[in-house]
Structure formats: C-alpha cells, structure tokens
C-alpha positions in Angstrom: -28.2 15.2 -5.4 -26.5 16.7 -2.5 -27.0 20.5 -2.9 -23.4 21.3 -2.3 -22.3 18.5 -4.7 -20.3 16.7 -2.0 -20.8 13.4 -3.7 -18.2 11.2 -5.3 -17.7 7.8 -6.8 -14.4 6.0 -5.9 -13.4 3.3 -8.3 -11.3 0.7 -6.4 -11.6 -0.7 -2.9 -7.9 -1.2 -2.1 -5.9 0.9 0.3 -5.9 3.9 -2.0 -9.6 3.8 -2.7 -10.6 3.1 0.9 -8.4 5.9 2.1 -9.9 8.3 -0.4 -13.4 7.3 0.5 -12.7 7.8 4.2 -10.9 11.2 3.8 -13.9 12.5 1.9 -16.5 10.9 4.1 -14.9 12.4 7.2 -15.5 15.8 5.5 -19.2 15.1 5.0 -19.1 13.7 1.5 -21.4 10.9 0.4 -19.3 8.2 -1.3 -20.0 5.2 -3.4 -17.1 2.8 -3.8 -17.2 0.5 -6.8 -15.0 -2.6 -6.8 -14.9 -5.0 -9.7 -13.6 -7.9 -7.6 -15.8 -10.0 -5.3 -14.1 -8.6 -2.2 -12.4 -5.5 -1.0 -8.6 -5.2 -1.1 -8.3 -7.8 -3.9 -5.0 -6.6 -5.4 -1.7 -5.6 -3.8 -3.7 -4.4 -0.8 -4.6 -8.0 -0.1 -1.2 -9.0 1.1 -1.5 -10.6 4.6 0.8 -8.2 6.3 3.0 -5.3 5.3 5.7 -3.1 6.8 5.2 0.7 7.3 8.5 2.6 7.4 10.2 5.8 6.1 12.2 5.9 2.9 15.4 7.1 4.5 17.7 9.2 2.4 20.7 11.4 3.3 19.4 14.3 1.1 15.8 14.0 2.4 14.3 13.6 -1.1 10.6 14.0 -1.9 9.8 10.3 -1.2 11.5 10.6 2.2 9.5 13.7 3.1 6.3 12.1 2.0 6.8 8.7 3.8 7.9 10.5 7.0 4.6 12.4 7.2 2.6 9.5 5.9 3.6 7.2 8.7 2.1 9.6 11.2 -1.2 9.7 9.4 -1.4 5.9 9.3 -0.3 5.5 12.9 -2.9 7.9 14.2 -5.7 6.0 12.4 -4.4 2.6 13.5 -4.2 3.6 17.1 -7.8 4.6 17.1 -9.4 2.1 14.8 -7.3 -1.1 14.8 -6.5 -3.6 17.5 -2.8 -3.5 18.4 -1.1 -6.9 18.5 -3.9 -8.3 16.3 -4.3 -6.0 13.3 -1.1 -4.1 13.7 2.0 -3.7 15.9 3.7 -0.3 16.2 6.8 -1.4 18.1 9.3 -0.1 15.5 11.1 -1.4 12.4 14.8 -2.3 12.1 16.2 -1.3 8.7 19.3 -2.9 7.3 20.8 -0.6 4.8 21.6 -3.1 2.1 21.9 -2.6 -1.6 20.3 -5.2 -3.9 23.6 -7.0 -4.1 23.8 -7.3 -0.3 26.5 -4.6 0.2 26.2 -1.9 2.8 25.0 1.5 1.7 26.7 4.8 2.5 27.2 5.2 6.3 24.4 7.0 8.2 25.2 9.6 10.9 23.1 9.9 14.0 20.8 12.9 13.3 21.3 16.0 15.4 18.4 17.6 17.3 17.8 20.1 14.5 17.8 17.4 11.8 14.5 16.4 10.1 15.3 12.8 10.9 15.7 13.4 14.6 13.0 11.4 16.5 12.3 9.3 13.4 15.5 7.4 12.6 18.5 6.5 14.8 21.3 4.0 14.7 20.1 0.6 15.9 21.3 -0.4 19.3 23.4 -3.6 20.1 20.4 -5.0 21.8 18.1 -4.5 18.8 20.7 -6.1 16.5 21.0 -9.1 18.9 17.2 -9.5 18.9 17.4 -9.8 15.1 20.2 -12.4 15.4 22.7 -9.9 14.0 26.2 -9.0 15.3 26.6 -5.3 16.0 29.6 -5.3 13.7 27.8 -7.2 10.9 26.5 -4.1 9.2 25.1 -0.7 9.9 21.4 -0.7 10.7 18.8 1.9 11.5 15.9 1.9 14.0 12.6 3.5 13.0 10.7 3.9 16.3 7.5 4.9 14.5 7.6 1.9 12.2 5.0 -0.9 12.3 3.6 -4.0 10.7 0.0 -3.8 9.7 -2.6 -6.1 8.1 -3.8 -4.1 5.1 -7.1 -5.9 4.8 -7.9 -4.9 8.4 -7.0 -1.3 7.6 -9.1 -1.2 4.5 -12.1 -2.6 6.4 -11.7 0.0 9.1 -11.3 2.8 6.6 -14.6 1.8 4.8 -16.6 1.6 8.0 -18.3 4.9 7.8 -22.0 5.9 7.5 -21.2 8.1 4.5 -19.6 5.2 2.5 -21.5 2.6 0.4 -19.3 -0.2 -1.0 -20.5 -2.2 -4.1 -18.4 -5.2 -5.2 -18.5 -7.1 -8.5 -19.1 -3.7 -10.1 -16.9 -3.2 -13.2 -16.8 0.3 -14.8 -17.0 -0.2 -18.5 -17.3 3.4 -19.7 -17.7 6.9 -18.3 -18.8 10.2 -19.7 -19.3 13.7 -18.3 -22.6 15.2 -19.1 -23.5 18.9 -19.7 -25.0 18.9 -16.2 -21.5 18.6 -14.8 -22.1 15.0 -13.6 -20.1 12.0 -14.5 -22.1 9.0 -15.7 -20.5 5.6 -15.2 -21.8 2.5 -17.0 -21.3 -0.3 -14.6 -21.4 -4.0 -15.3 -22.7 -5.8 -12.2 -21.5 -9.4 -12.1 -23.9 -11.9 -10.5 -23.1 -15.4 -9.3 -26.1 -17.7 -9.7 -25.9 -21.0 -7.7 -25.8 -24.1 -10.0 -26.1 -21.8 -13.1 -22.8 -20.1 -13.4 -22.6 -16.3 -13.7 -24.5 -13.5 -15.2 -24.6 -9.7 -15.1 -26.8 -6.6 -15.2 -26.0 -3.0 -16.1 -26.5 0.1 -14.1 -25.5 3.8 -14.3 -23.8 5.6 -11.4 -23.7 9.4 -11.4 -21.7 11.9 -9.4 -20.0 15.2 -10.0 -16.6 13.8 -8.9 -14.9 10.5 -9.6 -11.7 9.2 -8.0 -9.8 6.5 -9.8 -7.9 4.3 -7.4 -7.5 1.1 -9.3 -4.0 0.2 -8.3 -2.3 -2.0 -11.0 -5.3 -1.8 -13.2 -4.9 2.0 -13.6 -2.8 2.0 -16.8 -5.3 -0.2 -18.6 -8.3 1.8 -17.4 -6.7 5.0 -18.6 -6.0 3.5 -22.0 -9.1 1.5 -22.5 -11.8 3.5 -20.9 -10.6 7.1 -21.1 -8.3 6.6 -24.1 -5.5 8.6 -22.5 -1.8 7.9 -21.9 -0.9 5.8 -18.8 1.7 8.4 -17.7 4.4 5.9 -17.2 2.4 3.9 -14.6 3.3 0.2 -14.6 2.4 -2.9 -12.6 4.8 -4.7 -10.4 3.9 -8.3 -9.4 5.3 -9.8 -6.2 5.1 -12.9 -4.1 5.4 -13.3 -0.3 6.5 -16.5 1.4 5.1 -17.4 4.8 4.6 -20.1 7.3 3.4 -20.9 10.8 5.9 -20.6 13.6 6.5 -24.2 14.6 9.2 -23.9 17.2 9.9 -21.9 20.3 13.2 -20.3 19.2 12.7 -16.6 19.3 12.3 -14.7 16.1 12.8 -10.9 15.9 10.0 -9.2 17.9 9.8 -6.3 15.4 9.6 -6.0 11.7 12.9 -6.0 9.8 13.2 -4.1 6.5 15.9 -3.7 3.9 16.5 -5.9 0.8 13.0 -7.4 1.3 11.3 -7.6 4.7 10.6 -10.1 7.5 7.7 -10.0 10.1 7.1 -12.7 12.7 4.5 -13.2 15.5 1.6 -12.2 13.3 -1.7 -13.7 14.6 -3.6 -16.0 12.3 -6.5 -18.4 12.9 -4.0 -21.2 12.9 -1.5 -19.5 15.2 1.4 -17.0 14.9 3.0 -16.8 11.5 6.1 -15.3 9.8 6.2 -13.5 6.5 9.1 -12.6 4.2 9.4 -11.1 0.7 8.4 -9.8 -1.7 9.7 -10.6 -5.2 9.7 -7.7 -7.7 8.5 -8.5 -11.2 8.2 -5.3 -13.2 5.5 -5.0 -15.9 3.9 -8.2 -14.8 0.2 -8.5 -13.9 0.5 -11.9 -12.2 2.9 -12.9 -9.4 4.9 -16.0 -9.7 4.1 -18.9 -7.4 6.7 -21.3 -8.5 9.8 -22.6 -6.8 12.0 -19.9 -8.3 10.0 -17.2 -6.5 10.2 -19.0 -3.2 13.9 -19.5 -3.7 14.3 -15.8 -4.3 12.5 -14.9 -1.1 14.7 -17.4 0.8 17.9 -15.8 -0.7 16.7 -12.3 0.2 16.0 -13.5 3.8 19.5 -15.1 3.9 21.0 -11.7 3.1 18.7 -9.7 5.4 18.7 -12.0 8.5 21.1 -14.9 8.1 20.3 -16.5 11.5 16.5 -16.4 10.8 16.9 -17.9 7.4 19.0 -20.8 8.9 16.3 -21.4 11.4 13.5 -21.5 8.7 15.4 -23.7 6.2 13.4 -26.8 7.1 10.1 -25.0 6.4 11.4 -23.6 3.1 12.3 -27.1 2.1 8.9 -28.5 2.9 6.2 -27.6 0.4 3.5 -28.7 3.0 4.8 -26.1 5.5 5.7 -23.2 3.1 2.8 -21.0 2.0 2.7 -18.0 -0.4 0.6 -15.0 -1.4 0.9 -13.2 -4.7 -0.4 -9.8 -5.8 0.3 -6.8 -8.0 0.9 -3.2 -7.1 1.1 0.0 -9.3 4.2 2.2 -9.5 5.4 5.3 -11.4 8.6 6.0 -13.1 9.8 8.4 -10.4 8.4 6.1 -7.6 6.1 8.9 -6.4 2.4 8.4 -6.1 0.0 10.1 -8.5 -2.4 12.3 -6.6 -4.8 15.0 -7.8 -6.9 16.0 -10.8 -6.2 14.0 -14.0 -6.7 17.0 -16.3 -8.9 19.8 -15.1 -9.5 21.1 -18.6 -10.2 17.8 -20.3 -11.8 15.9 -17.4 -13.1 18.3 -14.8 -14.2 16.4 -11.6 -12.0 13.4 -12.4 -9.2 12.6 -9.9 -6.4 10.1 -9.5 -5.0 8.4 -6.5 -2.6 5.6 -7.4 1.0 4.4 -7.8 1.7 3.8 -4.1 4.1 1.0 -5.1 5.1 -1.0 -2.1 4.3 1.8 0.3 0.5 1.9 0.3 0.4 1.5 4.1 2.7 4.4 4.6 1.3 6.8 1.9 -2.4 6.1 1.3 -3.9 8.0 4.2 -1.8 11.1 3.8 -2.2 11.1 0.0 -6.0 10.6 0.3 -6.2 13.7 2.6 -4.1 15.7 0.1 -6.6 14.7 -2.6 -9.6 15.5 -0.4 -8.2 18.9 0.3 -7.7 19.6 -3.4 -11.2 18.5 -4.1 -12.5 21.0 -1.5 -10.2 23.7 -2.7 -8.5 23.9 0.7 -4.9 23.8 1.7 -3.4 20.3 1.4 -1.3 19.0 4.3 2.0 18.9 2.2 4.3 21.4 0.6 3.8 22.8 -2.9 7.0 21.0 -4.0 5.5 17.7 -3.0 2.2 18.5 -4.7 4.2 19.2 -7.9 6.1 15.9 -7.5 2.8 14.0 -7.2 0.7 15.7 -9.9 -0.9 13.9 -12.8 0.3 15.0 -16.2 -1.2 13.5 -19.4 1.1 15.5 -21.6 
C-alpha cells in the first residue's frame, strides 16, 4: 500500500470516471479504474460528438456558475491534450434561446463590463446568424465564444493516459465492504470472452482506502443493489442522436449550434466529414429509441433550431441508407446539479460519488473531478461553498 494512502479505485470509465482518475493521478495518486463494459466510455460518454457550452441564465443560478467555470477547465485540457479540428473545435457556439415549444425566451441584454457574463456570452452578430442560415430578425441568439464541440471518447482516452492510472475493462463490481483496516474490498467479476466457446468469468478482489463511484446511468441501481441505499433522486435519461455524412458542398454552419437540441457539422470521421443533431430525451429509460419516431423527433427539433439546415438535409432524413444514429443513456438529478463528494462520511468513510452530469458531461466533468480530488485531499476546492452545498450527496 502507498504509505500516505494515496490510492483509489474509480468505478466507471466514462467522462466522470476518467476525469476523476486524472484529477487524482495528477496529484500523485495511484488509480485503478474498473469498467464493466468491454471498452471505455460505453454509456452516455460514447456519443460521437457533443457540445460544450454555458447554461445561460439571467439570475446566474448555480448551474450557470458551474458550467461557466467548467468550460474553462475542459478547454485548457483540450488545448493541451487533444488535436484541434480532429478531436475538438473551440471556435464558439451559437445558442438559440428557444423554449421546448419553439418560442423565444425572455430577451437577453448585452452584458456590461462588470457583469459575470461579460467575455463569455454576447448577442450573436448578423454575420454569425447568416452563417447558420438564420435571419437576424428571426429570433434572438447568443454567441458563446468559449464554446466548442468535442469528441467525448477522445477526451476520455486522453484523460486516462497517465502513468498513475490502470484501466481494467469487463470488470463488474458485485459487492463491496469496508474492513477494519480502513480499506474497501471490492469483489469483482471479471468477464472473459473465449473464442469459439462463448464467455466465462473469474473473480478477484480489489482493495483501496478510497473508492469513487462514477457509473453514470447505472449509479441508481448500484446504490440500491450493492450498497442498499437510496438513489437520491438520480434517474437515467436515454437519448438518440441522428447523423450522416456530408454529401454536398452547400455550406453548413461552421460552428456548433445549441438550443432546443443541437447541431454540429464538419466533424471528421474515417468516411469523411459528418453532421450530428439531437438528442431525444427519454426520462427514466435505460435504452434509447432507435425507431423512426426518434429520428422524426430529431428532425423536428432541427427544423425549429435551424430551418434552412433541416431543409437541406431532408433527403438524408428520408433515406434510411444515409441516415445513421447513436443511442445512449446519461444520469441526471432532480435539481439538474451533479452529485460530487463523499456519499456519507459517517456510514461510508472513504466512499465518494461523481455522477449526474446529465447532458453536460463535457462541460462539468473536469471541474467536478477536481472539486472531488480537493475534497479527498482535504484542500480547498476550486468552487464556492454554495456550489459545494448544491452538489453534495445526501442519503437522508
């Protein structure tokens, strides 16, 4: 054992788990990451591309504060560890302020120099609106200069690339107990694929004084079935993204567009540049729809978000051979805030939670992971006390 107990097991290798592992590894911890799937980023973090942006609010609510800071943490890491134009593109995000019904939200005022939003959000220019195929008078839109699109799987891979991190896949935690020594003992079912013979498994025990649960949408079931505690209002949200290869030369928006759904184009793939739009929102579902209704919903959302783009892509939406999809599940909380910190220091010392990023894992994971790492080291977290309170885990 490491003499200063700077050892931890992270359960889950999605964005949250990878970010937690990296934040601790950068502080000198030895980390074992256990992932029950065959590959890393198997859940909601497996989406081909995602949009990173602030949650804009006039009253600067806790989620706004958190996402504004979180963007800076992710951008700094991406600038150093990802290839711009391939893994990510930080050229801004256009946000259309639409309600679910397609109506405009309350008007936004250009922030003054002393406003917290100054330098982060401004009114979109006529040129930016035109690039998105929108009339300047169509609706109010905002420009987030620090926004970006990112490939989550590339980000997860970069986060886990550290000498202090060991990743084990096909490793399912079946039970865990804290021993009198102060260490957690995890009973792990190791799934094995045997060519021409199907599958089998072995069992092993992993030990560490600290465990971080970062299981995404599987968190509620894990809390209930392994620890026998309440799920704290956490719930899964399934979603499906529609996408296709860019088949013509007509320009599509050169930046990501967010609002009632999102749209990203020009994303490099092995088969050429692609566009992506979505996602559907199926609360309390552990499997995303892949049927025609889900594709139609994404098309309808795109028609509201970017009418000219939807008109241009109608042929692809009508052709099953050209239209592709990806489905996954994310974890959310009742108040839409992530859950970060000790699960219950009295009942489960050394057990920590990092989950409920919802649809904002790209924006929140790195900041929240560093908040958690600071808490585990008993140092000052990089957020205010009020935000810590809003993110705390409460079993009762």
